[in-house]
C-alpha positions in Angstrom: 20.6 -6.1 -64.3 17.2 -4.8 -65.4 17.3 -2.1 -62.7 20.7 -1.0 -63.8 19.6 -0.8 -67.5 16.6 1.3 -66.5 18.6 3.9 -64.6 19.1 7.5 -65.9 22.5 8.2 -67.3 23.5 10.1 -64.1 22.3 7.2 -61.8 24.1 4.7 -64.0 27.3 6.6 -63.7 26.8 7.0 -60.0 26.4 3.2 -59.6 28.9 1.9 -62.2 31.4 4.7 -62.2 33.3 3.5 -59.1 34.1 0.2 -60.8 37.0 2.0 -62.4 39.0 4.0 -59.8 38.0 7.7 -59.9 37.1 7.4 -63.6 33.4 7.9 -64.1 33.9 8.8 -67.7 34.1 5.1 -68.5 30.6 4.4 -67.2 29.3 7.6 -68.8 30.7 6.6 -72.2 29.4 3.1 -71.9 25.9 4.0 -70.7 24.5 4.5 -74.2 25.3 0.8 -75.0 22.6 -0.4 -72.7 20.7 -2.7 -72.3 23.2 -5.3 -71.0 22.1 -8.9 -70.7 24.5 -9.8 -67.9 27.4 -8.6 -65.8 29.8 -10.2 -68.3 28.4 -8.1 -71.2 28.5 -4.9 -69.1 32.1 -5.6 -68.2 33.0 -6.3 -71.8 31.4 -3.0 -72.8 33.2 -1.1 -70.1 36.6 -2.7 -71.0 35.9 -1.9 -74.7 35.4 1.7 -73.8 38.8 1.8 -72.1 40.4 -0.1 -75.0 39.1 2.5 -77.5 40.2 5.4 -75.3 43.1 7.6 -76.3 46.5 6.9 -74.8 46.1 10.0 -72.6 42.8 8.7 -71.2 44.4 5.3 -70.6 47.3 6.9 -68.8 44.8 9.1 -66.7 43.0 5.9 -65.7 46.2 4.2 -64.6 47.2 7.4 -62.7 43.8 7.4 -60.9 45.0 4.4 -58.9 46.7 5.0 -55.6 50.2 3.7 -54.8 50.0 0.5 -52.7 50.8 1.5 -49.1 51.3 5.0 -50.4 50.4 8.5 -49.1 46.7 8.0 -49.6 46.8 4.8 -47.6 48.8 6.4 -44.8 46.6 9.5 -44.8 43.4 7.4 -44.8 42.1 9.0 -48.1 41.7 5.8 -50.2 38.4 5.1 -51.7 36.6 2.4 -49.7 37.0 -0.1 -52.5 40.8 0.5 -52.6 41.1 0.3 -48.9 39.3 -3.0 -48.8 41.3 -4.4 -51.7 44.6 -3.5 -50.1 43.4 -5.0 -46.8 42.5 -8.2 -48.6 46.1 -8.5 -49.7 47.3 -7.9 -46.1 48.7 -4.5 -46.9 47.1 -3.0 -43.8 49.2 -5.3 -41.6 52.7 -4.5 -42.7 55.7 -4.2 -40.5 57.5 -0.8 -40.7 60.2 -2.5 -42.7 57.7 -3.8 -45.2 56.0 -0.4 -45.5 59.4 1.2 -46.3 60.0 -1.5 -48.9 56.7 -0.8 -50.6 57.4 2.9 -50.6 60.8 2.3 -52.2 59.3 0.0 -54.8 56.6 2.5 -55.5 59.2 5.2 -56.0 61.4 3.1 -58.3 58.3 2.1 -60.4 57.1 5.7 -60.7 60.6 6.9 -61.6 60.8 4.3 -64.4 57.2 4.5 -65.8 55.7 7.7 -64.7 52.6 6.1 -63.2 51.6 4.0 -60.2 52.1 0.3 -59.9 48.7 -1.3 -60.4 47.9 -4.8 -59.4 44.7 -6.5 -58.5 45.4 -6.7 -54.8 42.4 -8.9 -54.1 44.0 -11.7 -56.2 47.4 -11.3 -54.6 49.1 -11.3 -51.2 51.9 -9.0 -50.1 54.7 -11.4 -51.1 53.3 -11.8 -54.6 52.9 -8.0 -54.9 56.6 -7.4 -53.8 57.7 -10.1 -56.4 55.5 -8.3 -59.0 57.4 -5.1 -58.5 60.7 -6.8 -59.2 59.4 -8.6 -62.2 57.4 -5.8 -63.8 60.3 -3.2 -63.4 61.9 -5.2 -66.2 59.1 -4.3 -68.7 59.1 -1.5 -71.2 56.8 1.4 -70.5 54.5 0.2 -73.3 54.4 -3.4 -71.9 53.7 -2.0 -68.4 50.8 0.1 -69.6 49.2 -3.0 -71.1 49.9 -5.0 -67.9 48.4 -2.2 -65.7 45.3 -2.0 -67.9 44.9 -5.8 -67.7 45.1 -5.5 -63.9 42.6 -2.7 -63.9 40.2 -4.9 -65.8 40.6 -7.6 -63.1 39.8 -5.0 -60.4 36.8 -3.8 -62.4 35.5 -7.4 -62.8 35.6 -8.0 -59.0 34.1 -4.6 -58.2 31.3 -5.2 -60.7 30.6 -8.7 -59.2 30.3 -7.0 -55.8 27.9 -4.5 -57.3 25.7 -6.8 -59.2 24.5 -10.1 -57.7 23.2 -12.3 -60.5 
C-alpha cells in the first residue's frame, strides 16, 4: 500500500484505473485522497467517488461494462480482467443454445434499461446469471442502476484484492 500511495497521479491511475472497467476517471478523482491505510480504505474511497458522481457518470460507468457473452466476448476484445471473470463463471464454455440465450437476455435487458446487464461473474456461475436476468428484468430502471452499481463495487473489490496483496 505504501508503494501505491507514493506513486505519481498518472502511475496511480495506470495501476488502479482498471479496477473499474474502462473508467480511469474514478482512480484519478480518488488519487488526491491518499494516503490509504489499507485496501479496504482505498476501496471505500473509490466507491465514494462513484457514489458522489453525477447520474450521467454513473450511467457511463455501467455502460463501460461489456455484455456477458456479447460482441466483445465473441470478437475477443474484452479486457483481460473481464475475460477472466467471464471464464470463472463458465461463460467461455457455453453451448450454442446457451450463447443464444445469453444474447437474447442481453437484448431484452438493454431494451428495457438502456445499459448492459452487470453482475459480478466471479461470484456467480452461468445458471445463477441466467436466473439473475429473469429476476432483475422485473426491476425499475432506478432499482436496476443501483443493483448494477452494487455489482460493480463487488467487481472492483475483487480486482483490487488481485492488485494489492496485503
